[in-house]
C-alpha positions as CSV (number, residue, x, y, z in Angstrom):
1,M,0.0,-0.1,0.0
2,Q,1.3,3.4,-1.0
3,V,1.3,6.1,1.6
4,Q,0.4,9.5,0.3
5,R,2.5,12.1,1.9
6,K,1.6,15.6,2.6
7,T,4.0,17.9,0.9
8,H,4.6,21.4,-0.1
9,N,6.7,20.9,-3.3
10,K,4.4,21.9,-6.1
11,Y,7.0,22.0,-8.8
12,C,9.6,20.0,-10.5
13,R,13.0,20.3,-9.6
14,K,14.8,19.1,-12.6
15,P,16.3,21.8,-14.7
16,Y,15.3,20.3,-18.2
17,F,12.0,20.0,-20.0
18,S,11.6,16.6,-21.1
19,K,7.8,16.7,-20.8
20,H,7.6,19.3,-23.6
21,V,8.9,16.9,-26.5
22,L,7.0,13.9,-27.9
23,R,8.7,10.7,-26.9
24,F,6.5,7.8,-27.8
25,G,3.8,8.7,-30.1
26,K,3.6,10.4,-33.5
27,F,0.9,13.0,-32.7
28,G,0.4,14.7,-29.2
29,I,-1.9,17.2,-27.3
30,K,0.1,20.1,-25.6
31,V,-1.2,22.6,-23.1
32,A,-1.1,26.3,-24.1
33,S,-2.3,28.0,-20.7
34,F,-2.0,27.5,-17.1
35,N,-4.5,25.4,-15.1
36,R,-5.0,22.7,-12.5
37,I,-6.6,19.3,-13.1
38,S,-7.7,17.0,-10.4
39,E,-7.2,13.1,-10.5
40,T,-10.9,12.5,-11.2
41,Q,-10.9,14.9,-14.0
42,L,-7.8,13.3,-15.7
43,K,-9.1,9.9,-15.2
44,S,-12.5,10.6,-16.7
45,L,-10.9,12.6,-19.8
46,E,-8.6,9.5,-20.4
47,W,-11.7,7.0,-20.3
48,S,-13.6,9.2,-22.5
49,V,-10.8,9.7,-25.1
50,I,-10.3,5.8,-25.0
51,R,-13.9,5.3,-25.7
52,K,-14.0,7.8,-28.5
53,L,-11.0,6.3,-30.2
54,K,-12.7,2.7,-30.0
55,E,-15.9,4.3,-31.3
56,L,-14.0,5.9,-34.3
57,S,-12.2,2.8,-35.0
58,N,-15.2,0.7,-35.3
59,S,-13.7,-2.2,-33.7
60,N,-13.5,-3.9,-30.3
61,R,-9.9,-4.5,-30.6
62,K,-7.6,-1.7,-29.4
63,T,-5.7,-0.7,-32.7
64,F,-4.3,2.5,-31.4
65,K,-1.7,3.5,-28.9
66,L,-2.3,6.2,-26.2
67,W,0.2,7.5,-23.5
68,N,-0.7,9.5,-20.7
69,L,2.5,10.8,-19.0
70,I,1.2,13.1,-16.3
71,N,2.2,12.8,-12.8
72,L,0.1,13.9,-10.1
73,N,2.3,16.0,-8.0
74,L,0.0,18.0,-5.8
75,N,-1.8,16.5,-2.7
76,L,-5.0,18.3,-1.9
77,T,-5.9,18.3,1.7
78,K,-8.9,19.8,3.7
79,L,-9.9,20.1,7.4
80,S,-13.4,19.6,8.7
81,Q,-15.7,22.7,8.6
82,E,-15.8,23.1,12.4
83,S,-12.2,22.7,13.2
84,R,-10.3,25.8,14.5
85,M,-7.2,27.2,13.2
86,G,-3.9,25.7,14.2
87,K,-4.8,22.1,14.1
88,G,-2.6,21.0,11.3
89,K,-2.8,20.7,7.6
90,G,-5.7,18.2,7.3
91,V,-6.3,14.9,5.5
92,V,-5.6,14.1,1.8
93,Y,-8.7,14.1,-0.2
94,S,-7.5,14.3,-3.6
95,R,-4.6,14.6,-5.8
96,A,-4.0,17.1,-8.7
97,V,-1.6,18.5,-11.1
98,F,-0.5,22.1,-12.1
99,L,-0.4,22.1,-15.9
100,K,1.8,24.7,-17.4
101,P,2.2,25.9,-21.1
102,G,4.1,23.4,-23.1
103,L,3.5,20.0,-21.1
104,I,2.3,17.2,-23.2
105,L,-1.1,15.8,-21.9
106,F,-1.5,12.7,-24.3
107,E,0.5,11.0,-27.1
108,F,-1.2,9.0,-29.9
109,D,0.3,6.5,-32.4
110,K,-1.4,4.3,-35.1
111,V,-4.5,6.8,-35.4
112,P,-5.5,8.5,-38.8
113,Y,-5.1,12.2,-38.9
114,Q,-8.9,12.7,-39.4
115,Q,-9.7,10.6,-36.5
116,L,-7.4,12.6,-34.5
117,L,-8.8,15.7,-35.4
118,E,-12.3,14.7,-34.1
119,V,-10.7,13.4,-30.9
120,F,-8.8,16.7,-30.6
121,N,-12.2,18.7,-30.8
122,F,-13.7,16.3,-28.5
123,I,-11.1,16.8,-25.8
124,K,-11.1,20.7,-26.5
125,K,-14.9,20.8,-25.4
126,R,-14.3,18.5,-22.2
127,I,-11.5,20.3,-20.8
128,S,-11.1,24.0,-19.6
129,V,-7.4,24.4,-20.8
130,K,-6.2,25.7,-24.1
131,I,-4.6,22.9,-26.1
132,I,-2.7,22.5,-29.3
133,L,-2.2,19.4,-31.6
134,V,1.3,18.5,-32.2
135,T,3.1,16.0,-34.5
136,K,6.5,14.6,-34.5
137,W,8.7,15.3,-37.6
138,D,10.2,12.0,-39.2
């Protein structure tokens, strides 16, 4: 069992930006504005994208590849409503991630470009972040 720790580190300490470059897939969806996404929002978005890709490919087999490389780096804590001040930080009730411009949300491979445009428009309606479709040059 993994224990969720209460931490104050809300940033990546690495000096390089490897999350801004496509690593696995041929296409990717990149964030263009600052925002925060919770764990439940991220999971529901990923499930709906997979469902949409299966619907567009018209088969039960998974012929596409999808990567979600986002690590949840923020623990959201909350005290009860009646608690007085000075009683500690509270219990972890959810996890989240801060999205910065340039971060890759999803990477796709083995998906036709027309289907990918439909998925991109679908994601654009479901998420409150400005996003861009990027491709890898071969």
